[in-house]
C-alpha positions as CSV (number, residue, x, y, z in Angstrom):
1,M,123.5,73.0,65.9
2,T,121.0,70.7,63.6
3,G,118.0,71.2,64.9
4,Y,117.4,68.2,67.2
5,E,119.4,70.3,70.4
6,F,117.1,73.3,71.0
7,C,118.6,74.9,74.2
8,G,120.9,72.1,73.7
9,G,118.8,69.3,75.2
10,Y,117.6,71.1,78.4
11,W,114.5,72.0,76.2
12,W,112.3,69.6,79.1
13,I,113.1,72.3,81.5
14,F,110.7,75.0,81.2
15,P,107.6,72.9,80.6
16,L,108.3,70.9,84.0
17,V,109.0,74.5,85.4
18,M,105.7,76.1,83.9
19,I,103.9,72.9,85.8
20,I,105.8,73.2,89.0
21,F,104.7,76.5,89.2
22,C,101.2,76.4,88.5
23,F,100.6,73.3,90.6
24,F,102.0,75.8,93.9
25,F,100.0,78.9,92.0
26,M,97.2,76.9,92.5
27,R,97.2,75.0,95.4
28,G,96.8,78.2,97.6
29,C,94.0,80.4,95.7
30,F,91.0,78.6,97.4
31,G,90.3,79.9,100.2
32,R,93.9,82.1,101.0
33,R,94.6,85.9,100.5
34,M,97.3,85.8,98.1
35,C,97.5,82.1,96.2
36,G,99.1,80.0,99.0
37,W,101.9,82.7,100.1
38,G,99.5,83.8,103.0
39,V,96.5,82.8,105.5
40,G,93.8,84.4,105.9
41,Y,89.6,83.7,106.6
42,G,89.3,80.9,104.6
43,F,85.6,80.3,102.4
44,G,85.1,77.4,105.0
45,E,84.7,79.4,108.5
46,S,81.8,80.9,109.8
47,A,81.0,84.1,110.6
48,M,81.0,83.2,114.0
49,D,84.7,81.8,113.9
50,V,86.0,84.9,112.0
51,L,84.9,87.0,114.9
52,S,86.3,85.0,117.4
53,K,89.6,85.4,115.9
54,R,89.1,89.0,115.4
55,Y,88.6,88.8,118.9
56,A,92.0,86.7,120.4
57,K,93.7,89.1,117.4
58,G,92.5,91.8,119.7
59,E,91.1,94.1,117.2
60,I,88.2,93.6,118.7
61,D,87.0,94.6,122.4
62,Q,85.4,92.6,124.6
63,K,81.8,94.9,124.0
64,E,81.9,94.5,120.4
65,Y,83.1,91.6,120.5
66,E,80.1,90.8,122.7
67,E,77.6,92.9,120.8
68,K,78.3,91.6,117.2
69,K,77.4,87.9,119.1
70,R,73.9,88.8,119.8
71,E,73.6,90.0,116.7
72,L,75.3,87.1,114.9
73,G,73.0,84.4,117.0
74,K,69.5,86.2,116.1
């Protein structure tokens, strides 16, 4: 090894992998629960949107939905 053959000439793979990793990590950190690997309630959604999604998923019943809808309308 003369010093010019660091890692057998494949030294460029490490920075390339780091750039790709950083791109995918930063791509989803704004508005997602797990930095791009899951879908959450984003920062751009209103409280009414979140309430409607919860009702559609069945997390809350109609009575609770109407109650919270009235509170949000105030």
